[in-house]
TORLO-442938 format. One record per residue (C-alpha): x, y, z. Coordinates in Angstrom, 2 decimals, padded with zeros to 5 digits. Layout:
N
    east   north      up
       X       Y       Z
...
***
This chain:
107
    east   north      up
  076.14 -073.79 -032.10
  073.97 -075.89 -030.89
  073.77 -074.01 -027.34
  073.31 -070.97 -028.95
  070.34 -072.22 -031.41
  067.83 -073.85 -028.69
  067.31 -071.92 -025.40
  067.72 -073.91 -022.17
  069.78 -076.64 -024.22
  073.00 -076.01 -021.92
  070.79 -076.41 -018.42
  069.27 -080.18 -020.10
  072.63 -081.56 -021.09
  074.14 -080.43 -017.52
  071.62 -082.56 -015.99
  071.50 -085.23 -018.53
  075.36 -085.49 -017.93
  074.58 -085.08 -014.02
  072.65 -088.26 -014.37
  075.52 -089.91 -015.91
  074.71 -089.62 -019.50
  077.33 -088.92 -022.03
  076.05 -086.41 -024.68
  077.73 -085.45 -027.96
  076.84 -083.04 -030.14
  078.07 -081.87 -033.27
  078.29 -085.71 -034.41
  077.67 -086.44 -038.05
  075.03 -089.20 -038.53
  076.44 -090.03 -041.97
  080.07 -090.30 -041.10
  079.78 -092.11 -037.31
  082.93 -094.60 -038.23
  084.76 -091.04 -038.57
  084.02 -089.18 -035.78
  083.98 -088.43 -031.89
  082.44 -091.77 -031.54
  085.50 -094.16 -032.93
  087.25 -094.66 -030.09
  084.25 -094.92 -027.44
  083.11 -097.92 -026.02
  079.69 -099.41 -027.39
  076.83 -097.63 -025.92
  073.80 -098.83 -023.81
  071.39 -096.60 -025.79
  071.53 -094.37 -028.88
  069.57 -091.90 -029.08
  068.97 -089.52 -032.04
  066.16 -086.49 -031.80
  064.53 -085.41 -034.78
  067.07 -086.42 -036.84
  066.96 -083.81 -040.12
  069.52 -082.19 -042.17
  070.46 -078.72 -041.27
  068.90 -076.58 -044.64
  072.41 -074.91 -045.40
  073.64 -078.20 -046.84
  070.87 -078.56 -049.30
  071.51 -076.78 -052.86
  069.75 -073.46 -053.33
  066.17 -074.29 -055.23
  066.06 -077.87 -053.87
  062.75 -079.28 -054.42
  061.22 -080.82 -051.44
  061.50 -083.89 -052.90
  064.89 -084.15 -053.24
  065.39 -082.47 -049.07
  062.97 -085.44 -048.23
  065.27 -087.96 -049.97
  068.60 -086.23 -048.82
  067.14 -086.51 -045.27
  066.29 -090.52 -045.83
  069.54 -091.33 -047.17
  071.11 -089.32 -043.55
  068.81 -092.01 -041.58
  070.05 -094.98 -043.93
  073.66 -093.73 -043.20
  073.13 -093.33 -039.59
  071.74 -096.64 -039.64
  074.25 -098.33 -040.72
  076.83 -097.13 -038.81
  075.13 -096.75 -035.41
  074.66 -100.90 -034.73
  078.67 -101.25 -034.16
  078.13 -097.99 -031.97
  075.58 -100.23 -029.63
  076.20 -102.91 -027.16
  074.95 -106.47 -028.08
  071.68 -105.56 -025.43
  071.40 -101.80 -026.72
  068.95 -099.61 -027.98
  068.74 -097.32 -030.45
  065.57 -094.69 -030.20
  064.72 -092.03 -032.89
  062.44 -089.57 -032.25
  060.51 -088.60 -035.04
  057.03 -087.09 -035.81
  054.44 -088.53 -037.70
  053.14 -086.16 -040.13
  054.01 -085.71 -043.48
  057.29 -085.38 -044.55
  058.31 -087.04 -041.84
  056.03 -089.46 -042.07
  057.64 -090.36 -045.62
  061.14 -091.69 -044.30
  059.03 -094.68 -043.29
  061.16 -095.07 -039.84
***
Protein backbone atom coordinates (compact mmCIF):
# COMPACT_ATOMS: atom_id res chain seq x y z
CA UNK A 1 0.00 0.00 0.00
CA UNK A 2 2.79 2.48 0.91
CA UNK A 3 4.65 1.83 -2.34
CA UNK A 4 1.60 2.81 -4.41
CA UNK A 5 0.84 5.85 -2.24
CA UNK A 6 4.30 7.50 -2.49
CA UNK A 7 6.06 7.88 -5.81
CA UNK A 8 9.70 6.91 -5.71
CA UNK A 9 9.34 4.97 -2.46
CA UNK A 10 10.38 1.65 -3.98
CA UNK A 11 13.70 3.14 -5.14
CA UNK A 12 14.35 4.82 -1.77
CA UNK A 13 13.64 1.59 0.11
CA UNK A 14 15.99 -0.30 -2.18
CA UNK A 15 18.73 2.28 -1.59
CA UNK A 16 18.32 2.20 2.20
CA UNK A 17 18.39 -1.59 2.25
CA UNK A 18 21.50 -1.67 0.04
CA UNK A 19 23.20 0.49 2.69
CA UNK A 20 22.36 -2.06 5.37
CA UNK A 21 19.23 -0.48 6.82
CA UNK A 22 16.41 -2.71 7.94
CA UNK A 23 13.25 -0.99 6.74
CA UNK A 24 9.86 -2.11 7.99
CA UNK A 25 6.61 -0.61 6.73
CA UNK A 26 3.11 -1.12 7.99
CA UNK A 27 4.11 -1.34 11.66
CA UNK A 28 1.32 -0.33 14.05
CA UNK A 29 2.99 2.32 16.19
CA UNK A 30 0.56 1.68 19.05
CA UNK A 31 1.19 -2.09 19.17
CA UNK A 32 4.91 -2.51 18.63
CA UNK A 33 5.19 -5.63 20.79
CA UNK A 34 2.53 -7.44 18.75
CA UNK A 35 3.90 -6.74 15.28
CA UNK A 36 6.87 -7.69 13.12
CA UNK A 37 9.35 -6.12 15.54
CA UNK A 38 8.56 -8.56 18.35
CA UNK A 39 11.20 -11.16 17.43
CA UNK A 40 13.94 -8.85 16.16
CA UNK A 41 17.14 -7.83 17.90
CA UNK A 42 17.19 -4.31 19.37
CA UNK A 43 17.87 -1.54 16.87
CA UNK A 44 20.68 0.99 16.80
CA UNK A 45 18.23 3.58 15.51
CA UNK A 46 14.48 3.87 15.08
CA UNK A 47 13.17 6.57 12.75
CA UNK A 48 9.51 7.58 12.72
CA UNK A 49 8.98 10.03 9.86
CA UNK A 50 6.06 12.40 10.20
CA UNK A 51 3.84 10.35 12.51
CA UNK A 52 0.21 10.84 11.58
CA UNK A 53 -2.79 8.58 11.88
CA UNK A 54 -4.50 7.87 8.56
CA UNK A 55 -7.77 9.74 8.15
CA UNK A 56 -9.67 6.46 7.80
CA UNK A 57 -9.18 5.69 11.51
CA UNK A 58 -11.00 8.83 12.62
CA UNK A 59 -14.74 8.86 13.09
CA UNK A 60 -16.62 10.77 10.46
CA UNK A 61 -17.13 14.36 11.55
CA UNK A 62 -14.33 14.11 14.11
CA UNK A 63 -13.31 17.57 15.26
CA UNK A 64 -9.83 18.86 14.63
CA UNK A 65 -9.25 18.71 18.39
CA UNK A 66 -10.22 15.01 18.49
CA UNK A 67 -7.85 14.26 15.61
CA UNK A 68 -4.99 16.00 17.41
CA UNK A 69 -5.71 14.14 20.65
CA UNK A 70 -5.74 10.82 18.75
CA UNK A 71 -2.39 11.61 17.13
CA UNK A 72 -0.84 12.56 20.47
CA UNK A 73 -2.18 9.36 22.03
CA UNK A 74 -0.62 7.36 19.19
CA UNK A 75 2.73 9.03 19.84
CA UNK A 76 2.52 8.27 23.56
CA UNK A 77 1.89 4.59 22.83
CA UNK A 78 4.74 4.55 20.32
CA UNK A 79 7.18 6.13 22.78
CA UNK A 80 6.18 3.71 25.52
CA UNK A 81 6.90 0.73 23.31
CA UNK A 82 9.87 1.96 21.29
CA UNK A 83 12.38 2.02 24.15
CA UNK A 84 12.31 -1.77 24.45
CA UNK A 85 13.35 -2.07 20.79
CA UNK A 86 16.43 0.12 21.09
CA UNK A 87 19.93 -0.95 22.03
CA UNK A 88 21.31 0.65 25.20
CA UNK A 89 23.19 3.15 23.03
CA UNK A 90 20.31 3.46 20.55
CA UNK A 91 18.68 6.58 19.22
CA UNK A 92 15.03 7.35 18.51
CA UNK A 93 14.38 9.96 15.82
CA UNK A 94 10.99 11.49 15.09
CA UNK A 95 10.72 13.82 12.11
CA UNK A 96 7.87 16.28 12.50
CA UNK A 97 6.74 19.69 11.32
CA UNK A 98 6.97 22.65 13.66
CA UNK A 99 3.77 24.38 12.62
CA UNK A 100 0.18 23.96 13.80
CA UNK A 101 -1.31 21.41 14.31
CA UNK A 102 1.89 19.35 14.62
CA UNK A 103 3.51 21.77 17.06
CA UNK A 104 0.60 21.11 19.41
CA UNK A 105 1.89 17.57 19.91
CA UNK A 106 4.84 19.04 21.86
CA UNK A 107 7.50 16.67 20.62
